[in-house]
Structures are given as C-alpha cells and as structure tokens.
N, C-alpha and C positions, 0 to 999 in steps of 0.2 A: 284304763290306764292311759293317761295323756302324756305324750312325749313331745319334746320340742324337735325342731329340725336338726339341732346339733347334738342330740343324744347319740346318734350313730357314730360320732367322733370321739366319744368319751373312752378313756382307757379301760379295758376290762380288768376286773379285780377278782381274786379268788381268796376267800377268807380275809379280806381287807388288805391283801398284798397286791399291788399293781403287777400285772403279768409282764409288763415291759421290763421290769427289773429282773425277773426270772429269765426272760428270753435273752437279755444282754449278758447275764452272768453265766448261763449254762455253757456256752462254747468255751469260756475261759476255764471252766472246771474240767473240761474234757482233755485239755492239754496238760501233760505232766510237767512238773517243775524240774528243770535240769539240776543235776548234782555236780559237784566239782570232779567226781570220779566217773561221770557218766560217759560211756562210749556210745556215740551215735550209731544207730543201725539204719537200715533202709526205711523202716516205717517212721521213725522219729524224724529222719531227714526229710521225708516226703511231707509229713505234717508241718514241719517248720517252713518248708518251701511253699506249701499251699497257703499257710498263714501269711507269709510275706507277700505272696502274689495277690491274695484277696485284699489285704490291707492297702497295697499299692494301687489296686484298681479302684478301691473305694475313695482313696484320698486324692486321686488324680483330678486336676481341673478339667472342666468340659471344654471341648473345642467350640468354634464359632457355630457349626451346624447344630451342636447340642444345645447351645444357648438359644438359638432360634426356635428349636423344636419345643423346648420347655417354656 
C-alpha cells in the first residue's frame, strides 16, 4: 500500500461521511433550543455562559506575542 506524504492530512471518513462534519455538529445537538416559556435554571445558565465564554475565546484576535509564536 503506497501512500503519499500528504495522506496523513486527509480528513477521516466513516461510511462516506467526513467526520469533521459530525464533530462540528455534535456540540450544537447537545444544547437545548430555548422556548418562549423556558425558565432558565442553573444548568442551562452555566451551559449558556460556557458557550459564550468558549466562543469569545475562539474568536478573540491574537496578541503580538501570539503572532510571533505562530
């Protein structure tokens, strides 16, 4: 079985479905959809807070030291 140098970078598939799609869709499926009559409790508030915190950390620009390191 001959493989090229770049075969290690190919996206893995399961039954013809790229696993990157499943990994990106799965966290969204774990979050419940809010209803208009939904009263937030501690767990849902914590989930929403963590979601906002993680999104904020992912979307924040890098500082100068981060640019130099990357």
